[in-house]
N, C-alpha and C positions, 0 to 999 in steps of 0.2 A: 606528554600525551594528548594529541588534538581530535576533535571531530573537525574536519575541514571543511570550509565552504568551497566545494569542489571548482565551481565557475569561475572562483576567484583566484585560485591557485594555478590556472591553465598555463600561463605565459611560464611559470616556475617548471611545472611538471613536463612540459612540451619541450622546453629549452630554445623556443624560438624568439625571444626576446631581447637576449643578449648572450654574448660568451661571457660567463663570470670570470674576472681577470684574476689570475694566478697573483698572489702576494708579494710581488716580486719588485726589487730596486737594485741599482747598480752602484759601484764605486768609480768615479772618473777623477780627472784631475779638479783639485779644488779651485772654488769659484773665486774670482779677483770681487775687491771691495765693493765693485760699483753694483753686485746683486745685493747690497744691503738693503734692508726694508724698513717700513716706519714700524716702530715698536707697536705690540699688541695691546689691546685693551687689556687693562690689569683683570687677573683672575677674579680679585673680589667684586670687581664691578659686575662681571658675568655672574657670579653667584647670586648677588642682590637683585639682580633681574628675574631671576626664577621664581615665580610665586604662583600659588593655586589657592586663591582665597576659598575657604569653606566654612560652612556650618554643618552643625550636627544635632540629631535629637535620636532620641529612642522610644520604639512603641512599648505598650505595656507588656507585651509578650516577649520583650528583649531583644528585637531586631534594631540592629544600628544602622541608622541612615545618616549618609554624608552627601551633602549638595554643594556643588560648585555653578557659577553662573558664567557662561559665555555666551554670548550673543552673536557671534560672527556668523553663524550659520543656524537655518530652524530646526536643528535636530538635538538631541539627546543620547548621551552614552549611558545605557545601563549596564553595570556590573554588579553582580552578586557573588560574593565568594563566601564558600563554606569552610569553616576551618576541619576540612578532613581531608587527609590523603593517603597513600599507600602507607605511611609508618603507622597509621592507627588500624590496620590490617590483623587479624589476630593469626596465628600459624594455621596453615592449611587453607588461607583466604586470601592468597596473593592475586592480585591484579582484581579484585572485587571493587574498589574505588573507583577504578577506571570503568568497569563493565557498568558500574551503576550510573556513572555520567552518562553512556551510551542511551540507557535505559530512560534517562532522563528527556531526551530527546523524542519520546515514541508515543508521548500523549498522556494527559492526565484526564480527571474525571468530567471536566466540563469544557475539554479541549482534546477530544481523540486524535490519533492519529499524528503523522511526523510533525515535529516542534516546527524544525526548519523550514517546512513548506507553509506554515502560518507565519514565520517572520518573513518569508520572501513574498508573502500577500501584502505584507504592511509597508515593503522597502527597505527591510532591513540591511544596513552594510555591516562590515566589521565585525560580523556575530560569528561565535565558535564555542567551545566548551573545552576546557582543559584538565586534567589531573595531574598532580605533583607529588611529592611526598607529604606535604604539609597541608595543601588545600586543593579544593575543586572549585572552579569558577565557571562562570557562564556570563556571556556579555552580548551586546547588540547594540548597534546606533541606530535609532530609528527616526524618522520625521517626527516633528513635536506634536503634530494630530496624531498619530500613532501612541503616544505615551502610553494611554490608557490601556491600550490593547495590549502592548508589551508588558506592562506591570499585572495586569489580568493574568497572562501565560505564565509569568515567572512565579505569581503568588499560587496558581492553580497546581502547578508541579511543586511548590513548597508544602502547600497545606492539604492537597487532595488528589495524590498521586496514585496510591496504592489500588484503589478501584478501578484503574485502568492497566494495570500490571498484569499480564497474562504469561503464560508458559511458552506460548508460540512467540512473543515478543522477547522473553529471556534468551529461548533458545535461537532464535535469529540474531540477537546483538551479540551473543557468544560466539557464534561463527563469524560474525564481521570483527570483532576485536581479536580472535585468532588470526584473521587473514590480516590484520594491522600487526600482530607480534610478527607473522611469517615475514611480512613485507619488509620491516626494520631489520631482520636477522637475514634478508637475503641480500643486503647491502654489503659491500666490502667492510671490513671491520665491524660486522653487523653484531659479534658477540662478545666485545671488548666489555661492555658496562657490565655485564654478567661478571665476568671475571675480575673486573676493579673492585666491586661490591662486595663479593666473595673473600678478597684478598686485604681488603682495607678494613672490613669490620666483623667483629665478632659473631659469633653464632647466636641468635635470639636479637641481635640490636634491630631497632625497628627500620632503620635505613637500609638493611644489608639486602633486601629484595627489590628487584627491579619494578617500577610502578605497573609494568604492563603485564607482570604476573607470569605463573607457570601454566602450561597446557593443563596438567592434572588438575589445579585448583580451580581454573576456570571451568573446566567439564565438571567440578563437583560442585558448583554454585546453585543454589536452588531458590525458589520463591520465598520460601522462608528468610533465607538469607537477605534476599532485597528488602523484606518487609522490616527485618533487624535492622539493617543498617540505616535505611530511611527513618526509622522511628528514632534511633540512637543518636543520630549525626545531623537531620536534615531539619531541624526546627530552627525558628526564626531567631531562637537565644543564642544560636550557633552560626549566626550569619551575620555578615556587612552587605549592606546595600548602598550603591553611590551611585548619584544621578549628577551627570556633568553635562551643562549645554545650554541649551534654551530654556531654562526653567529656573526659578526662584524657589526661596524656601517656603513661605506659605503656600503654593501651588503644590510642592513636595508634599509638604505634611497634609495636605487634605488627599491627596491621591495615593499615597502610601497607606495611611490611616484606612481608606475605602478598601483598598486590597488586600493588605497585609493583617489589618487589626484583628480580623476576627480568626486567626489562626493560633491556636493554642501552643504554648510554649513546648519545647520538647525537654527530655533530661539535662540535667545540668551539664555541660560540657565538662569530659575528664581528658585532660591533656595526656598525651605520651611522651614521658621524658625520655631523651637520648643524650649519651655522654658524648664527649669527642675523644675517640680512642686514639692510641699512640701504638704502632707495630713495635713488637719487643726488638725486633731485627730486622735489617733490609729484606725485603722480599723479591726475587729474580722469578720471572716467569715468562717462557715461549709460548707464544700460539702461532698457528697456522692459518692462512686463509687465503681466497683467490683475490690478491690484491697487486698492485702493480709496483708500488715501494714499500719496502719494510718501514714501519712506523714504530719508532721509541717513545713509550710513556715514561714520566715521572709523576706520580700521584701521592698526596698528603690528604688527610683529613685534617681539617682546619675548624676554627669558630664559626659560629652562625651569624645570621645580619645582625643581632643586637650587639655582637663584639665590637668595641672600640678598634680592636685590631685589624677588623676585615678590610677596611678601606687601606689600610698601610699596605696590606698583602695584596690587595688587587694593584695599587700601585707598584709595589715590586714586581709583580708578575708581569704588569704591561712592560715597565724598562726591559726586563730581561728577557722577554718574548714576545709580547704581545704588540707592541708598536712598530711601526713602519722602520723606525730608527733603531730597533731593539738590540741590546749586546749580541744576542743568539744569532738573531737574521745577518747581523753584520758579519760575524766571525764564520760562521758554518754556511750560509748562503751566497753572499756578498765575497768574501775573501778566499776562504778557502774551499769554497764551491763542492763539499761533500754531503749538502743536504739540498732539498728542492724546496722544502716548506717547513716552517716553526711556528709553533703558537705556544702561548703561556697565558692562563686565566685561573679566575675562580668562577666555580659555579656556586652562586650562595642559596642556601635553603635556611629555614628558621633555626634549627637547633644545631646544625653544624653546616660545614661547607665543603665542598673538594676542589682542590690546587691541582691542576694539571699542566703539564709542560708535554708537547709533543714534537718530535723531529722526525720528517718525512726525508729516509737516506736517499741520496741520489744513487738509481739503479749503477751496479758495478762497483760500488763502494762498500768495504767492510763496515756492516753495521757496529760489528763490536767496537772497532775503533773510533766509530763516530759516539757512540754511547760513552765511552771513556772519555773523548773530547767535552761531551755533553756535561759530565758529571765535574769536570776539570773545572769549566767554564762557571758553572753553578758554585762551587766550592770558591772560586775566586770573587764570585758577586757577593757572595754571603760575607767574607772579608771585607772588601772595600767598599761595599755598597754602592747606591746611584748617585749619581751628583745632582746639585739642586736645579741646573736645567732640564734633566732627564724627570725629575720629580715634577716640574712645572708644565711639563709637556704633557706626561701621563694624566695629570690632574685637569689640565685644559682640554684634552681631548674628551675625557670623562664628561665634565659639563656640558661642552658642545653636544654632546650626543644626548645629554639629557633635555637641554633646549631643542633639540630638534624632534624628539619623541613626545614632547608635550604640545606640539601644534595641533595633535588630535583631542578630542575629548573622549574616545572610546579606543577599541581596538587592543592589541598586544602591549603598547607602550604609553598609551595614553593617558590624559590626567586621572580619568576614572579609575584606572589600573594602580596609577602610583598611590593615589589615596587609599584605596583597599588595601594593597599590598601592606602599606604602612599600618593601617587599621588592626590588620588580622595579625601580622607578624611581631608587630613592636606595640600595639596599643597606641599608634600615633599617627595620625593620617598625615602629619607634617615631618613623618621621618625623613623623606627625600632631603629635607631643608639641613638636617642635620649633618646627612651623609655628603652632602655637596660642600659644606663647611669644612667638614674634616678633611675632604679632598685639597680644599684650597689652603688648609692650615698645614698639612703634610710637608717635614722636613727630611732630607737626607737621613738625619739621626733617626727618627720615628720609624720611617719605613724600613732602615737597616735592623732596627733593634727587633721590630716584628718577624720581619725575613728571616733572621738568624734563630730567634726562638721556635719559628714554625717549620721552617724549610731546612733545619740542621738535624731534623728527627730522622729516625729510619725512615725508608722509602720504598715505595713498591716501584719496580723497575720491569715494565712489561714489554715485551716485544712480539709484534704481528709481523712473521716473515710469509713471503709467498709459499703457497704450497697447500695441501688439502686438510681441511677441517679434521680434526680429530675426535672421536665419540666423546673424549671427556670435556672438550670445550663445547660440544653441542649439549651435553648433559647439563653444563653449567646455566644455560637457559630454559632448565626443566622440560627439556624435548627428549624425546627418545634419540639413540645414537643413530638411527635413520630415520629422515623425514616421513612421516606416513601422514596421511590424512585424518585428524581427529574427530571423534564423536562430538556431537554436541554435548552429549553425555554419555557417560558409561553405561550403555544399555542392560548391563547384567546387575547394575547398583539400585537399590532402593531409592526413590525421590523421596527426600524429607517432607514431611507433612509442611504445607503451608496454613497458616493461618486462615481464617475467614476475613476477606477485606471489607473495610468498612463499607457501610451502605455510601453510595453517591452522593455528592451533594449536588445542587441545580443553581449555577451562577450564569446568569445572562453574560455573554460574550459583548464587551462594549463596542459601539460603533467607531470606526476612525473619524475624528475630527476633519474638516475641511485642511488640506495640504496643497499650499501654494505650489505651482509650477516653478522650477528649476528658473534662479535669478543668476545667470553665469556673469562673471564679473566682466567689466568693460576691458576688450583687448585694444592697445595701442602699438602702432607702427611707426618706424624710423628708418632711416639709413645711415649709415657711418659713411664718411666723405670717400672711402674705398670703394662704396657700393655693397657693402655687406648689409642686408636687411637685419632689423631688431624685431623682435614681437615680446611685448611686456603685457603683463598684467599684475597688478597690486595684491598684496595679500600680507597683513600687517599683524596677524595674531602672535607670531613671536618675531623677534629681533634676528631674522635669519633672510639671505637670500640664495636663490638656486639659480644658476646659469647653464646653460646647456650650448654648447657650439656644435652644430650638427652639420655633417656633410653627405652628401648623396653619394654613398660608398657603400659600406657594410660588409657583410658575407658575400652577397650576390656580386660584388667588385673583384674576389678573390681571384688571383692567378690560377686558370684551370691546370697549367702544367704543373704550379707549385702550390698546390693547396694547403692554406696556412700562413701564407703571406700576409693577408689581413689581420690573422690574430696576431703574428707575431710583431708586426708593424705596431698595431694598438697597444700592445703589451708592453712595447719600449717606450711609448712615448713620454711617460713618467718616471723613467729609468735614468733620466742625467739628460741636460740640454747643453748647448755650448757653452754654459757660465755657471751651471750648477750642476752639482754630483746627484747620484740618486739618494745618498744619506741626507745632503743638504735640502733635498726636495722634501723628504718625509720628516726631518726636524722643521721645516718652514711651517709645513701644514700644520704639526701637532703645536707649535708655539701660536699660530693663529686660529687655532681650532676650526681649520677647514679640511676640506676633504676633496680632492680631485682624482676621478676616475674616467678612465677611457673604457669604451666598450662598444662592440658590433651588434646590431641587430640585423635581421636579414637584408634590410634596404639602407640602414644609415649607420654611418661611423659617428659616434658623439665623444666628446669630452666635457665632461660634467664638473660643475663646481658647487660645492656647498661652503656658505660663509655667513660666518657671524656679520650682522652689519657694522659694527664698529672697526671691523677688519677688512671691508669690502675691498677698498683700493688695492692694499698690500695682496689679498688673496687674488683679485684680478691680474695682478702683476705676474704672479705666479702661474694663473691658468695660461697667460698668453705666452710665456715663455716656453711651457709645455706644450702647447699648441704648435707654435711656431719653429721652435728650436731645436727638436729632438737630436741628439749627438750620435745615437746609433753607433756606440763604441763597440769597436768589434769582439773586446773581450765580455761585453755584455751582452752582446748578438747571442754568444756561443751560449752563456750561461742561460738565457731566456729560451734559446732553443732546447736545452736541455729540460727544461722545466716544461715547455710546452709538449714537449715527445712524453715527458712523463705522465701529462695530463692525459693525452691520447691513449697511452697505455692503460691508464686508470678507468676512462671511459669503457674500453674494452671489458671491464671487469663488474660494471654496472648496469643492471639489466634494461632500464630505461633508456641511458646512453647507449647501449649496444644498439638496441631498436632504431633510437634517431640518427646513427651512422649509417646504419643499412636502408632503411625505407626511402630517404630523398632521391637516390639515383633512379629507383625503382619506378616512382612517380613520374617525376619530369625526364629523365634520361640523364646521362652524364654530362652533355653539351649544355643544359639548360643553366642558368646562374644560379637557380634553387636546387639543383641536382647534387647537392652537395651534403656533408654531414650538417644536420641541422643544430648540433652542439656548436658550431662554429670553430672548431680547432683545427680543422683541416684534417690532412692524412700523414701519415708517418713519411712516406717517401718525399709529399712535398716539404714538409717542414724540413727534411735534413736538405733538399737542395737548394733553399732559398739562402741567396747571399746578402751581404750589406748594401750592395747596388741596389738589388732588387727591394729592399725595404726603402731605401731613399727614393728610387723610382715611384714607388707605391704613395709614399709620402707628397710628393711633387704632384704626382698624378690627381689625388682624390683630395689630400688634406690641404686646402688652398681657399684664398678668401672669394673667388669667383665661383666656388662649391660650396659657400658656407653660409649658414644663417644662424643668428644668435637668439636663442629663446631665455626669456628670464621672467621669474616671479619671486614675489616677497616682500619684504618692507624696505622698499624705497619707492621712487617716483622717476618717470622717465627723465624728467628734467634733471634730475639728480645723476641718473645712471649714465645718460649719453655721454657726458665728458669724460667719465670714467673708460667706459668703451672705447672711445676715442682714441684716447691716450695709449691704450694697450693695444688696440686693433686696427686703429684707423690707417696708419703707414703701411699696413702690410701689404704687399704687392704680389700678384701672382707671377710664378716661375716660368720661365721660357717653355718649359714641356708643355705639351697637349694636355687638356684635360682629360680625365679617364671617361669612358662611356661602356654603357653596358647592354649587350645585345640580347633581349629576349624573344628567343624564336624556340617554337615548340618542332620537334621530330615528329615524324609521320609512324614511327614504331606504337604497333599494338602493344598492350600492356594487359594481357587476362588476368582476372582473378586467380590467386593461389594463395595458397601458404609457403611462408619460407621460415623454417625452423632453425633457429641456433642453440646449439648444444652447451647450456651452463650446468655442469656436473653438481650434484648437491643442493641444487637449489630447491627451497622449501614452496617457491611460486612460481608461476609461469606470467611474465609480462607480455602482454598482446598490446601492439599498436599497430593498427591497420590504417590505411588510407585510399583515398580517390581524387583526382584533380576535379574541382568543381568549373563550372563555365562562365565562373564569375572571377573579376580582379579587384583587388582592394579599391581602385579608383572607381569602379563601378558603385561604391557605397550599398552594397547590398544587405541594407539594413533589416528587409523583411526576412532575408533569409537568414542572417544572424539573429532575427528575433525568434524566428521558427525552430533554430537549434537549440534553444533554451528547452523546448518542448521535448526534443528527440535525445539531448545529452548534455545540456550546456547547464542547466540548475540543479539544483540537490534534491528537486522533485521530479526531474526528467525520467522518461521512460527508461533509459539504460539504467540508470543507477537505482531505482525502484526495484527494478527485476533481480540485475544481478547482485546488489548490495542487501535491499530491504527485503525483498521476497524469500531470494534464494540464500544469501547469506554467503556466496563465493567470493566477494570481493570487496576489499577495505573502500575503495572507491573506483568509479568507473564514468564514463562519458564521453560525449565527443566535442570537437573544438573545430573553429574556422579561424585559423591563425592570422594576425593583422597585417599579412604582408600586401607590397602595393600591387603586385601583378596577380598572376594565377593562384586563387586560393585553394588548398587541400582541406577537404573533410577529414579529420583525425579522429579516429576511435581508439581508445585505450582503456585498459583494465588489467591491474594485477590481480589474478586469480590463484586459488587453491590448485595444486599441482593436478589432483584427481578430476578437478572440474574444466580442465582447458578445453577439452573439444565440446564439452556441452555448453561451456561459455560461448564460445565461437558461435556455436548454432543458435544459441539464446539472441545474442546480440545480431545476428543476420535477420533472423525473424523480427526482432525489435524493430530495426531498421525498415526492413522491408514492409512490415505492416505499417509503420509511420508514413512510408510513402504510396501506400497503395490502399488497402482497405478500412486502415484505421487511423485515418487522419486525425488533425487536431480537432479536440472538442470544443465546445464552446466554453466550458469550464478551464480547460488549459489555456486556451486563450486570453480569458479574463484574468487569471491569475498571472501569466507571463506580462501582459500588459501594465496591470496593477503593478507588479514588483518592478518593472522596468522604469515606470514614470514616479513610484514613490521613492525609488533608491538614488535616483539623480542627486538631492540635495546633499545627502550624505558622501556621494562618489566624488565631490571636489570640495572636500573641507580643508585639505590643505594646499600648500603650495607646490608639494611634488604632484598631486592630482591634477593640478591645473596646468603645470608645466606639461604634462604627458599628453593631456588634452589639446593643448594649442599645437604640439609636436604632431599630434595623430591628425588633427584636422589639415595641417600643412602638407603631411606624407601624401595624402589622397586626396587633395584639393576640396575641402569642403569649407564653407564659410566661416568666419569667426564665432557667428552666432547660433552654429548647429546645434550644440548641446541644449541652447534654450528653445530651438525649434522641436527637438524630439518629441516632447510630450503630445503635441498635435499630430506628428506623423505617427505615433504609435497608436493613439487613439481610433486613428482611419484605417487601423487594419484589421481586419476579418479573419476569421479560421480558415476560409478560404484562400486568402491571400497567404497566408501561412503554407498550406500545402501546395500552392501553386508555385512557389518562389522555391520550396525545398524540391518538389519532383523534377522541376525544370533544372536544377541545378546539379543533384546528387543522382550517380549511377552506382546505386547499391551493390550490383550484379558484377563491378569493376573493381571492387575492394580489394587491394593486396594486402594480406596479413602477414605481419611479422611476431614469431613467438618467440621469446627467449627463456628456455626453460631446461629440465632435465631429459634428454630426448629419449632417453632408454625408457621413460614413464611416460611421456607425453606423446611421442610418434605414433603408438596404436592409436590414441584417440583421436589424432588428427587424420588418420585414415580413414576414419568414420565419418568425417565431417560432410564429404561430398566433394573436396576440391585438390587438384593437384598438390603434393606437398613437395618442396625440394629441400635440399640443407643450404643454409647459408653460412657464409664465415666472413671473418672481418679482417685478412690478411693486411690490409692498409688502413 
């Protein structure tokens, strides 16, 4: 459960960054011996290179502090973990740990108001708060000069919260959390977690209820509950604070003592134990949902993170269904072609974990037969076990992924989180090293023994088939059988009396120390002998290299007569070459600890490589073969076509993708290159019509050396890199076919403002996505307009989010975005809102936007906060090699200089509030917004009729 930094999520939410590729591969003729590659680096050497040196100390009040020094950037990751989560909730209080996490973001006695606004003021990046069964954590990465401010804020909500908690805040956040719950349940398979927990765990088990909780329990939460939860669980002696980055131990001791030393200890923490239960017998359950494909689940409860067997079970799951070369994928997807996707994984928790296998059945295939086949494959696997090569590949992938995550000091997977998790769950910040050593030491025998022991027990077999949700399934979520808006609290029930809050303390907020402007790394340029430009910058924090071979193509280059050609071509690139089969490609990646992925953004097609430095040469050989020599084997074209068609069908069941498919043609017209589904998957008709010759033609027209640029960041030098690239790409010659070209031309059709309603029966929320074309293109580099959008809807303190979420409590998130396309930029407005507030939400959003563009423009306070946030966040925005790679590619796409980001602070400082208003008013025509609403029409249509705009019915026939 997360409270998200909305502006940082926009590419994901709006689907404009890339088409997420299906996990698909193919089997063709075996590769000849000439494809043999150099032996990858020994796994033991990779493990030994993973190290996070740390020191720790405790304050007298029990606060445990862990410090790691990393001077690569002037930022510090701050991560504070409280050892309390939803398994600590008593009966009748489900969802409270997460609700309390939200309340922690809304002000303390000496820093009232939204916490996230104060984080943006100081340039925080990678900030969030999350709640899970075992812990609640809060984290942010801040400029070194803002560390005192961050510690002040964290200490104030640890030690001085209750005086700032009010009934209004509680009621508002209750509504926000309930909308978060509705949003999750509105997705396909959105009720599965409730069914799994109910079936796998006995009544009264602390892990049996979902972290999001039930509507009834959320409604019953009172101020007295808030005070009790805080006093019981949020003392310094129940917390771990990690500081990782541009800091040392003496500095940390002084600062932490200053801000946290006077907070009294809370009650001694009391653990809530939880056994690892075993089902008495196999359990079979059938559910129905608005899904495109029947999904089969197999679930077991297995030991928690401190069990020696968990790493063995994780490897077992990876070999069976997690790797690209997995047993399950090879059989059900590649060979027998009865499934379109499979997964197998372990979700680890402190006291227990959940093992899960899923199979998405190919539409038209009998799910019962596929389920029997799945069970037979599992039984055979448990008897025979994995091979030594499979175990090695699974372990290498795990180690490689760990190395990648540790490039950051903070965030979800960085060094601070790694140390904190070990300390909280295992009383050992270095637990990660023991885990990695266990992966490296695993054998077929150790993996087999653990798998037979735990996966040979009774299993939950859950099937989710297309159909209407039942009242019983809705009841599992703690909801009423029919979705109705929930009260903030039961108006007929008495509110429990709250204790008198403590007298507020008065602690002065510290000033921000000087923060130097961004020092963007030097960008170097070179050219291969065949003319391919190479753009490089060095980042050596971890021994990895990232490469992106970029082509001027993307979804905008798609064949209008056969939309989906670009998606299918890209999906097939790593599905077999002229000398490597799909399986061989997967296995080679796994042995090398590498990852090759192909994707389309709106303007580019990219084939990316993540490689471990010791294995860079061999990894580049694999990348080159995938880029240059795709086989497009006919049998694999058909298999991938089926998977892409299933993806399109799935998109038509999901609220945001439905809107993403419908809106673009309404904005651009069908003839424009951008007038296509923003999901990038094409249309059903187009994908069915694509031939192998079309795929070969697309590849020859667009994926070619005279249309390519190679971008590289990581732990190497240009001198080391160029001979390797020359060997792999320097002899690549352009085909005789003419290079592709895109025609950007707007028609003259009028597109008046209106509402297009798509019916999604049983939907507990309405998804709103609106858009209008601006008069700016990406190549105009409209930085002032982009900055003004932060005020309107781009930041977490923007007008729109503060209104719809923080004031009204109608949405979990909302905002506006200006996607980073090369040509004409649209303004997009988005908000998933509770069903009974759909019409009012559109009215409110229209007013917010109109006010911003007319009588209520940018205030000086908003200007200052936005500019400070943009400048101060720059150092943390380019901490990793992937950050740098994206920045270099963005600069190149729209024609900005290499040092653009270094120039940005001066550009920002010159902007005025009047500049914001002028840029927004010139670019945005609010009265021409087209609104797409996806929701339950019988409940929503009467509300929309009252908005004052024409209302049409929309469909997704294609």
